[in-house]
N, C-alpha and C positions, 0 to 999 in steps of 0.2 A: 875316568869315573868308576865307582864300584857299585855293581848293580845287586838288587835283591832277588835271590833265586825263590821262585814261586812254583806251585805244582799245576797254574792254569794258565792259559793262554788267553789274555784278557781284551787284546789289543791294546794293551797298556805297557809301559817299562815303570817299574818303581826305583827310585833312587832313594837310598837310605839315608838317616842321618844329616840331612842336608839343609831341611827345611821343619816350619811349625805348620801346624794348624791354625794357627790364632786367626780370629775374624779381623776383617778391616775396621777401621775407624768410621763406621757409618753413622749416619745421622740417628738411626734408631734401629732396633730388632724386630718392630712391627712394621716398618718402612721395607721397599725394594729399592735400594740406594744406589746399587750399580748394576751393569747388565746380568751377572751372575750371582746375585745376591750380595755378595762379599767378594773381596779379592782372593779368597782361597778357592773361588770357582766351585765350590760344593752345592750351590744352589739349595742348600736345606736351609727352611725357615723355621724358626722356634715356634710359630704359630700352630695352634691345636685344637681350636674352635670346631673347625671342620673334621670329623672323625668318620671312621668305618661304618658307625652307627648311623650317622645322619647324613653323610654325604650323597644319599641318595634323593635327599631334599634339595638339592643345589637349585635355584631358580636363575635365570636372566634378570639381572636388576637394571641395567642400562646398557646401552651401546652408543657409540659415536661414530659417525661417518667421516672417514678421511678425505673424501672425494669431495670437493668443493661444488655447490650449487653452480651450474652452467658449465662445468668443465665438459669439452665436447670429445676429449680424447677415452680410450680404452682405460680399464681397470689395470691398477699397477700392483705387483708384489711389494709386500714390506716383510722386511726380516728383522726390523728393531724392535728390540724387547723394551718395553716402557720402563721408566724409573718412578717409583713413588716416594716423596718426602713430604713426611707429615700428611697433609690431606690434598696434596698436589701431586698428579701424575703428570710426568713430561714424556712426549711421544713425538719421534722423528717422522713426518709424513713423505711418502715417496711422490706426493702432489706440490712438492715444494716448499713446506712450511715446517717449523715446529710450534705443537700444541701444548698448553699447560691446560689440564682439565681438574674439575673437582674429581678426586677419587672415589667418593662415595656416592654421587649423582650422575657423573659424566657431564656434567655442565662445562663449557670451554670458559676458561679464566682469561686466557689471552691466546693470540697467535701471532707468529712472527713470520711474514712471508718473504721468502729468499727473493733477491732481484734476479733478472736476467734467465728467468725459466731455469734457476739452479735447483738442486735437490740436494737434502742431507745425506751423510753416510748412510746405506742400505741398512747397515747392521746396528744404528744405534748411537747414542750420545752419553755423555758424562755429568755427572753433579760435582761440582768443587763449592766446599763449604763457604768459600771465601777468606780473605785475608789481605793484610797491607792496606787496609782502606777500602778494598773492592768487596762489594757485596756477595753472597752466594750466586753461583752462576751455573748456567748450562752449557758445556763445551761440545762442539761436533764438527765434524769435517763436512764437506760438500763433494760434489762429482767434479766440480771446475778446479780442484785442487787447493782450496783455501781451508782455513779453520777459525770458528766463529767462537766468541766468548759473548753470552748476552745474559742480562741479569734473570735470575730465577724469579724476581718478583713481579716483572711486567714485561720480559721478553725483548728489551730495549739493549742496545749494544754496550759494552764496557767501554767508554771511549780510549782509556789508558791502554787498552789491549791491542797492538800493532796500529793498524790505522782505522780509528772508530770501531774496534771490536772485530777486527778481521786481519789475519795474517796469511800471507801466500806460502804454502808449502812446497810449491814448485820453485825450488832456488837452486842456484848453479851445481852446489855440490851433491844434489842427488839427480839434477836433470843434465847426465852425465854425457848424452848423446845429443843433446839440443832440448831447447826449452818447449817445443811443439809437440813432444810425445804426451801420450795420455798418463796421468798420474794424478790420484786422489788417496784418500782416507776412508778405506772401506769400513772399519769397524768402530765401535766406541772406543776413545782414548782411555787410559789408565790414569787415575790420580794418586800421586803420591807426594805428601805435603804439600808444595805449592809448584809442583811439576806436573805438567801434561805430558804423558809419554804415550807416542804413537807408533803404530806400523805404517806400511805404506801399501797401496794398490798400484801396482806396476804392470798389470795386464797379464796375459798368460804367454804373450808372443804370439804374433801371426802365422809363424813357419816360414820355411825359407830362408834365403840369404840374409844373413844379419839378424835373425829372429831370435838368437840368445842375448842380444845386447839392447839396451835401452836403459830407463831410469833405474836408480840404484834402488835396492829394497831395504836400505837402512831403517834402524830404529832410532827415533830422536826424542829429545826431551826437551819442554819449551818452559819458560817462566810464565806461570798461570796469571801473573800480575801484568806484566810488560808485553808478553809473546815473545819473548828473545830467545835464541836457541841456549840451550845450557849444556847438552851434550849429545854425542852421535854415537852408535856403535856400528862398525860396517859389518853388514851380515855377510858379505863377500870381501875377505880379508885384504887389506892392501900390502903392496910391498913392505916388508919388515915386520908386520904383524902375523900373530899366531893363526895358523892354518892357511896362508897364503901357497904354502908348498903343495896343498891338497889340488891346487889347479895347475896342472900342467900344461906347458906350451903357451904361457902367458894367456891361457884361457879366461882368467879372472878380469881381466881389462873389460870393463864397461858391461859387465854381466849383469843382467837384469833379473826379475824373479828372486829368489831367495830371501822372501819378505815374510813377516808378520802381517797376513791379510785377515787373520781371525782375532781371537781375544788373549790377551795375556793373563797372568796370575801374579800374584804379588803376596811375598811376606813381609808384612808390613812391619811385624816386631824387630826383624832382622836387616830389613831394607834390601830384598833381594827379589829382582824381577825375574820371572820365567817367561821367555818368549818362545812360542811353538812357530818355527820357520818353515816356508814351503820350499817347493822344488825349483830348481834353476829354469831358466829359459834357454833354449826350447826344452820343455820338459819331457818330450817324447823320443828325441833324439839326442844323443850325448857324444857323438863322434867328434864334435869340435870342444870338448872340453874332457880330455882324459883326468882320471883321478877321482878322490873320494868327494871332492867339491863341498868343503866346509863352508858356510854351516847350513847347507841345503838339508832340509827333511831332517831338521835337529831340534832338540830342545836346548835353549843356552839360557844359562843363570848369570847375572850381570848385578853389579852394584847399582840398586835404583839410585842412589844418589849421583852416581857419576857415571854410569855405563861402562864401568871396567868389567872385563870378563872376569868370571869365575870358573864355571866348568860347563861341559857340553856334553850331550849324549845323542849321536847320530844314529837315526832310526834306520835309514836306509843309505848305504854308500852308493854315489854317482847312480842318482835315482833317475831312471827314464820312464816311470811308470805314474808320476805326478801323487806319489804317496806321502803328500804332505804332513807334516806334524801340526795340523791346524787348528786343534781346539785348544783351550786353556787347561795348563795342567792343573790336577787337583792336589790340594796340599792338604795332607790326613795326617792324623796320628794313627799308627798301626800297633796292634798287640804282638810282640815276639817273645817266646821264652818267659812270659810274665812282665815283660818290659815295655813302656810305650816308645815306640820308635817314631819319630817325624819322619815324614816320606813325601814324594811326590809322584802322583799316578799320571803317566802320559797315555792319552788315547789317542790312537791314529787311526787312519782310514783303513788300513791293512787289517784290523783286528787281532794283531798278536800282541803277546807279552813276550820279551826276548829271555829266554830262561835256558837252563842249560839242560834241562832234561826233555824239552820240545814237545810241550803238552797240546791238546787239541785248542783251537782257535776258538775266539767269541764269535765270529762270524763265520761263513763259508768262504773258503779260500783255496778250492780246487773245483774243476768242472770237468767231466770227459762226456763221451757221447753216450756211454751208458747210465749217465746220471742227470740227465735232462729233466725237465718237467714232466711228470706223470700224472695224469687225472682226465680232465674233461678231453674226448677224444680229438674234438677239432683242434684245440691247441696244441696238445701233444703232437699232434702230426704236423702241426705248422713248424714246431720247433726242431722236430726231427729233419723237415725238409730244410730249414733255415741252414742248419751245420752241415747237413750232405750235400745241398746244391751249392753252397758257397765254399766247401771245402775249408770249413773252418777248424784253425788248430786249437785245441782246449789244454788247459794245463792250470798250474799253479800260480801264486802271486808274484813270481820272478820270472815267469816265463817272457821270455824277450818277445818284444812285438816284431812280427814277421815281415818279411818285405814281400809286397806284391801280394799278399795273403791275408786272408782275416784271421787275427788271434783273440784269445779271450783269456785274460790272466786274472782272475778275480783276487779281490773284491773289486778292483777297478777304480778309475779316478775319484767316484763318487762317494766310495767306501760301502761297508764299514760303519763306520763312526767319522762324522764330518765336523764342521767347525763349531756348531753347538755344544759338541761334547758330551760328558756324562755328569753323573752326580754321586754324592757319598752320603751316606746316612751314619753320624758317628756315633749313635745309639746302637743302632743293629750291625754296624761295622760293615754295611753292604754298600758296595760298589754296584749302581745301577745306570743302564744305558738302553736306549732304544737302538736297534741296530738294523741295517737294511744289507741285502744281497742283491743289488742292483745288477752289476756287472756290464760291461761296456765293450763291444768290438772295437779291435784297432786296426789298421794296416798302413804300413810304410812304403810310401811310393817315391819315386826320383822325380824332382821335378827339372825343367828345361834347363835352369842356372845351375844344376849340378847339387842343390840342397834336396833334403829329405822333409816329407810334411807325412803327417797321419790324415788320410783322407779316403773317403768312399762313400757309397749310398749307405753304407750299414756302419761307417766309422764316425768320425766327429764326436757329437755328444749323444750319438743314437745308443740307446739302452739295448741290454741282451734281450729282445723279445719282439712281440708283435706290438709295434707302436699304433696301429689303429683301435685295436682293442685294450691297450694299456695292460697287456699281460705278458711278465717276463717268461724266459724259458730256462732259468736256472731251477734247482730242485725247491721246493716249499720246504720250510716257510720262507716267503720274500722279505720277512720283517719280524722280527723279536723284540720282547722285553726280557733282557739278560740281569740276572744280579750274581755277583760273586762275593763270597763271604772272604773278606780281606784279612781275617785273622788266620785262615788255613790255606787260603788259595783255591779254595773248591768253588765250583760253579753251584749257587744254592738253586738257581730256578732257569728255565727259558721257558717262554710263554709268547706262543704266537700271536703277533701285534696287526690287527687289520684283515679286513675281509675285502673280497673281490665280488663287488655287487654285479659285475658284469657278467660272471659266470652263473650257472643255473644252481638251484638248490642242492646241496650234497657237495658241491664243488667249491664252495665259497670262501673256507676257512684256510685260505693261503698264506696270511700276512700280507701286509702291504709295506713297501720302501717308505721310509720317512726322512724327513729333512728339519726337524725342529727337537728340541732338547726336552727332557724330564725334569720337574721340579718336585721336590720332597718338601715334607711337613713333619714337624715333630710329633705329631697325632699318628704318625705310622702310614701316610698316605703319599703316593707316587701319581702325578698328574702329567700325561703326555697328550699332545695333539699330534703334529708331524704327518701322521700317515694319511696317504692320498685317497682314502674314503670318506673323508670329511667327518672324521669322529673325533670327539675329544673325549678322552677317558681319564678316570681314577681306578688305581690298583691299590691293593694292601701291600705296602714295600715289603714286609717281612716273608710275604708268600707268594706273591705275583696275582693273587686272586682279583678279578674285575669286579669291581663295586659299583662303576657309575660309568654310562656313556650318553651323550647325546651328540645328534647329527647336526653339524654345523652349515651355514650357508656355503662355505668353502674348505678346502683343507687348511692347516694351521702350519705355518712355516717358521713359527717362532717360539720359543720356551714360555710356557705360561708362567706369570709371577703370581703372589699372594702377598697381602698386606691388611692391615687391620684399617678399616674405615672410620671416618668420625662417628658413625653412628653405634661403634662398638662391634660391628660385625666383621669376620674375616672374610676378605673377598679373594675370589681365584679369577685372573682377567688374562685373556688371549687376544692377540691380533690375527684377524680372520680374513685374509686375501686370497689366498692359493698361491699358485706358483712354486718356486723351489728346484732343488734339484731332482725332485722326483717328477718334474714336467707336468705337475698338477695344474689344471686350468684356474686362472685368476679369475674369480666370480664374487669377489665381494670386496668390500673397503671398511671394514667395521672394526673397532675395538669394542668386545664383549665382555661384559663384567658379570660373574655369577657370586652368589651368596646363599646363607641361609636364609628361610622366610623370615620377615622382619613382622613379627605381630603388632608392633607398637605403632607402625606409621604405614601409609599406604605405599605401595610399590610407585617406583618413579620412572618406570621402562619408557622408552620411546618406539621400540618396536621396529619390525622389520618384516615387509617392506614397504608398508604403505604408508602414503604421504597423505594426510588429511585435508580435506576440502573445507570451507567455511560451513559450519552446521546449520542446517535450516529444522523447521518445525513440521515438516511433512505435510501431506494432503489431510491427513486425518487429525482432527485438534480435539484434545481431550479438555476435560473441565480444569477448572483451576484447582492447582495442587500437584499437578505434573511436571510443572514448568521447573527447570533446573538450570544451577550455574553452568552453562556451557562449556565455558573454559577450563573447567577442571577435568573435562573427560577426554580420553584420548582412547582410540581403539587401535589395537595392534595384531601382528601376527607374531605368536611366539614359538610356533613350530609347523614345518611344514612335513605333512605324513606322506603325501604323495604328489605329482604334479600338479593336482587340482584339489587337493584336500588340505585345509589349512586349520589350526586351532588359533581361534581369535580371543583376545583378551582384554578385557576394560582396565583401566589405568589405575582409576581411584574410587573408593567408597563415597557415596553421597548422603545415604540416610544415617543419621547419627545412631539408630537404634541397631542398623546393620550395616556396618562400616565397611564391609567386603562384598555389598549388594553389587558394585558393578566391577567388582575383580574377578568374577569367576571366569570361568573357560566355556567357550562354546565352538562346535565344530562347523565348518562351512564347506561347503562341497560346491565348486565353481565350474560353469564350462556353458558351451551354446546351448544346452537344454535347459539353462536355468540355474537357480541357486537352490539349494537346501541348507536351511539352517536348523541346527540342533541346539536347543536352548538360546533365547533371546536374552538372557541374564535380567533386564528390567526395563520399565518402559523409559526412566531416565536417559538410558544410553541408546535407545531404539534408533533415533535419528542419526546420531553418529556411527551406529553399526551399520546402518544403510549407507551412509556415505562412505565407509570403509569397504563394503561390498562392491560399492558402483567404481572403487579404484582397481577393480579386477575385471568386472563385468558390467554391460549394459543389459544382461539377460533378466528376465523375470525372476522375481523372488517366487519360486515355484512353490515350494513345500517348506514348511516350518513344525518342528517337533518339540513340544515342551515335555521333558521326559517325566516330570512329576509335577504335582500340584504344589506352589509355593507362593505366597503372595507376591512376593518380589518379582515375579516373571510375569504375572497374569496380563497387567498393562500393554505390555509391549506384543502380546499375542495378537489382540486385537489390532495395535497399529501395524503390523506386519500383514495382517489379514485385509487391510486396505490397502496395501501396496499389491495385492492379488495372490498373495501366499494360500495355500490350502491346509489348514490346520489339522495336525493329527494329535489325536487325544484318546486315552483310555476312555471307555464309554461311559464309567460312572464319574469322571471328572470333566465331563465336557464344559457345563456352565461355569463351574467353579475356576477352571483355567482362563475363561475369558473375563471374570470379574475384576474389576480394579480394585488395587490394594486401599487400604484405609488411609484417611489422611494422617497427619502427624499426631492429631489430636484424639485419633484414634474411632472418628466418625466415617461411616461407609461414604465413598464419593457416588456420583450417578453411575450405573452401568452403562456402557454403550449398547448400541441396537444389535443384542447377539443374533437376532434373527438374520440379518443381513450377511453374518461370517458365515462362511463353509467351513465345516468342522466334519473330518473324517475319523469316526470312532473305532477301537479296536477292543478286545476283550482280553482280560488276564484270565486263563483258565489254567486250573490245577492240573488238569488231566493232560495239558500239553506244554506244560513248564519248560522252559528253554527252547522252545522252538517259535519261529517267527509268527508273529501275528500278521505283520504287513511286511511285503518284499517287492522291490521294484528296482528298475536299473534306471540310472540316470548318469549321463555325463560319462559314461563306460565304465562306471562302479555299482556293483551290486550292494543294496543297503536294505539291513535287515531291522526290523523293529521288532525287539523280543522283550515283552513286558515281565517284570519281576512281582514276585509276591510282596506286600507291603513290608518295606523295611525302611523308609523315611517319608515322612509327610505324604502318604496315600499312595504310595507305590511309584517306583523307578520304571525306567524303560531303557533297557540297553539298546543302543543303536551300532550296528556292526556294519563296517565297511571290509568286504570280503576281500576285494583286490588290493587295498592298502593294507590288509591285517591289521585293521583298528578296531578296538572297541571303545565307545564313550559311554560313560556312567555318569548321569548328573548328580552332584552331590553326594556321591560315595566315595568313602575312603577318601576325603578330601586331600590329605595330605598326610605324610607320616609325622607331620609335627603337631597337629591337633586332632586325632581320631575321636576323642571323647566329645570335644565340642561338635562335632559332625553328627555322633551317635544321639547326642542329648538334643535332638531337633525333632521329635515325635515320632521317631521311628520304634520298631521292633528289635530287640537284639536278637531273639531268635530268627526273625525275617531277615536281619544283617547276614546272618550265620549262613542261612539257606543260600542267600543272593550272592555271598561269597563263593559256596560251592556250585552254583550254576555258572558264574563267571569262569570259574576254573575249567569246568567242563568245555565251555565255548573257547578258552582261549588256548594256544599253543605256546610253547615256550617264547617264541618271538614275537608274539602279538603284543602291540603297544595298547596299555590301558589308560585311557586318558580321563581322570576324574574331573568333574567341573570345578572343582577348587583345589587343585593340587598337581604336583610334578606327574609327569609320565611315569607309569610304573609297569612291571612285568608279572607276568602268571605266578612266578614262584614268591614275588613280594606279597602276596595276597596270604601265604602261610604263617607268618608271625603276626599279623593282623587277626586272622581267625583264631589262632591260639589263644591270643590276649582275650578275646570277646567269650570264648568258651570256659576260659579259666574263670574271668569275673563273673559270668553267669552263673557258674557252679558254686563258687565260692558265697555268692549273695544268695543263692537259692537254699543253701546250706545252713547260713546264719538266720535266714528268714523263718526256716523250718525249726529251728531252735528257739523261736520266739524271742529274738534279736530284734530290738526297736530300729528305726530307720538311723536315729542318732548314734546308735553302737555300731551299725554298719558302717556309717560315714566314718567314725573314729579308727575304724580297722585300716582305713587307708589303703584299700585294695589295688589302687591303681600306682601305688608307690613303685612295684619292681618296673614299671614301663617309663618312669618320668624320663630317663635318659632318650628315649625314642618319641616322646611325646611332649617336647619342650614348649612349642606352641600353646598348649593348654594351660588356661588357668585354674587354680582351685575352684572356683565356681563352676567353671564347664565340667571339672571331674564330678564334682558334688551333684550337679544336676544329671549328670550320666549315671552315676549310683542310686540317685533317688528314682529315677525311670525305671531301670532294673529293678530298684526294689518293689516298686508297684507292679511291675510286670510279672515276677515270679509269686505274686501274692496269691493269686487264685488260679495258678496252673491248673488246668484240668487234671483230674484223677485219670491214671492209667486203667484202661478196661481193656482186656484182652490185647494187651500189648500196644495198644494205641489212645493217645489222650483223645478224651470227648468234653464236649460242651458241658460246662458247670450248669447246676440248678439255677432258676432264677431267684433271686431274693424278692417277694412282694413288697410293693411299698415305696421302692426308689423311683422317684419320678423325676421329671425336670425337663422335658422335652416337649414341643409341641405336635411334632409328627416324626414317624419312625418308618424309614425303608429299610428294612433288614434282608440283606442279601451279599452274595459273595461278588467279588467283583468281575466275575465271569457272568453274574445275573442269574447264579441259581437260588430259586427262592428255598427258603427256610423247611418249606414242607417236604420238600425233597430228600431231606437229610435222612439218612439212618434211622431207624425207631429204636435208639437206645432209650433207657429211662430217663437221661438228663435232656436229651432232645425233647421227648414228650413232655418232661416238666417245663421247659423253656417255650414251647409251641404252645402249650396252655395257658401259660402266663401271660405270652404277647398276644395272644386272641383274645384273651379275658380284658387286657388292660394294655393297648398299644403304647401307652405313655411309660410303661415300666420298662425299666432298662438294668441289666444288672451291672453293678458298679464297675465290675472289671473292665467293661467296655469303655468306660470313659478314660481312655488314653489319647494321645495325640497330640495336636497342635490347635490351639483354641482359635488363632487367627485364621485358620483355614477352613473353619466351619466342618471339619470332619473328625470323625474319632475312628480308631482300628484296633483290633487286636487279633492276634494269631491263635486260631483255636486248636489247630493241629497242625502237625509238621506239613500236611499237605493242602490245606486250605487257609486263606486270609479272608476276611470278612470286614466289611466298612458298614458303620452305621452313619448317615446322612442327617444331619439336625439342623 
């Protein structure tokens, strides 16, 4: 075979002019029809709705639990990548079933439960579009050694396939040493026309005498209609076949291993199948199999119609390191000297490209005593002692396994890059892969029967490091995201991928090993889970810059998928269980789907991990008008911020005038000391919120904080107070925060007996802006209440959780998707700018900012938002000073430059926002001695019954500096308390408050 010479070691081999990068005949480009998206295995979706500009607004839309109710066993890992055809998702469950789900909502459509406690193949299933009178079908293997064909429409068997939809793969031709040996189909089949092409799960071999023999690893093709065998390719050649002479001394006889246990790829146009074949058994000792051992550790191309051999490329001759070519080769088009050259990219565990000039590898492939982990002193000492105390032999990728001595030959049997493989962006011509630098000590010992085995306390599958702390001993980074420019062969970038949370601050940026692949989109995004730090991340494919990150309930051992839902949104979905080659704990059982916010429909989430109990009406009964259709509400946990700090979320809006009223976020701190609630959302969901809290604890609802005045929230305050909660409130908002909202017809409801409700008030003082007004310790967490100057409906309060490094801001900067709608809710734009500056002073780069109605954000995310506010404020002020009317200002469409990042806003919300800014800048006080002062009062403006004129801190107007403007205002107010400057008449009518920012230092409230 002719090899392509390149200047970079990718962990890949390129075979030129042999294949095409044509896409498979999939059901649709907006689906995810095969394990690796299409048969080229590029995992590149043409969807582009999610972009670098909006990926930060991704939110969980739904999740589906694979573990069935009543299952008594432990959690199981799942490496199966779901398929999506149309609006149906198909997933193989490790709990013995195949599920079909609505891909947009996560609702189960049908379930095929396997008999006899069997399980589907751990790495997925395949979709066949049907033919010959057989409908579209789902094809999958099971661990017991059979293969199923079931109808995609309802999960029932295709009766004409084998015996009632099942064929036995354990046939005499492959079970060459006996029918009792273990044999199964490990990965998803490849579908070509009406053929089902499968590899083999032969096992690694137990070691010892006869460990190299067992079931054949042959690749086979079956008729998709009948299940009958069509062709077989002998992965270990038989006498008379090409390659047989590479097994000396009759060592090919009954040889096991040498199997496709991962994924294949397929050139549909040319009908060529590319098979990545594993190492022989025994894969650590080769004394019983002299020779190069074809087709072990090779990529073999065959005619997909007949199985006829075409060519091969052997990556490792006589493999004794388990260096399988296990991932599906990528079929791509490369540019060479102005010409398009079809090519194959082969990624292997070793992280090497076989070139003539021996360039550096994609992953670490050597280790020495002077090149161990360096960083945290405790772990550095551990690694040095582990090597020295055990006399470990360290070297490169082909270092022979030592006899009676531990040796480390990077990258080791786990890779590198393992079965999940790499991806390719055809627009950017970038090869993208997550890589691991795990390493694995090995030691050969002689057994009593004269055979050899890899064994010892530090051998087996033990990684090279501290197993108790899950820290590796090779040099960092232990995991990377790597891109290679395939036009030049140069490495485009290397980015450290993953953090070690178990290390102290300053030592955590180590990278982490991963065991799931990357997925690319046409909008230039790379999505990857895989790392054992439980994170799911998105990167800019072109640069490797991280754009989005969320912490999951477990690590992600599968490749993410993307597809278009029936609601028109692009979804990104992952299987979150944990497990895999990294040794990550199995802590979850969910499929979790993310999408951009849907402003046209209420969320359909089911949440994690609360199970709701039947709702009740609580011990405190409100008047008629508070009752609600309880069956429409769910409370969930959408984020876990620390062991006992959670973000709660209501699933569905109930008030037609305020459709997301129950959809906002709230913080809840749980523990033996009681429960702290921050923002109760509204009275309609108060009962279910209480029931949700009871899913975690029976402790008292000790403290409740509503961070600002909003009619949606007031009824819930009194409700929780009747449960024993102490209400904290800014002092000037006490009564308003306990007043029930109005009926739908606008009439007020009777107020509860507020005298019996305990309220602790605190002040908002300009002189101490940014400092806590209240601080207390609860459940091991230090909690600060930090009032802000009014920026939204009579003032926000920041709630800071110091230990968890979380800041909660109710109704502040709701979401990147619709900031104008949030601001157009009675706030001061200047107050909002000041609040942004305050939050940025309080936050460090790693602080999680939790807005009441939006996705989690970070400190730097506030910068573009602040710039937008300042820009629009200045432009509106300039136009107003020029004498432009509101109509003219609206026509200027000042929000247009920000439309791409504010897609959730309507034109109505944008116009409302500009209208409020136009009113706010109208009478900005004149600048006197470098400071804005209070404007003079225009006599004769009346319209209120009483006036309390004070700052939120309770400062009386009489204590203001004696400027001319203040003197004029004081005289006017003393002469006629009903007189108000028109400029004060700003805010939200329904709250009964008006507010205006008179200076950069002080905010003022007029109660009416």
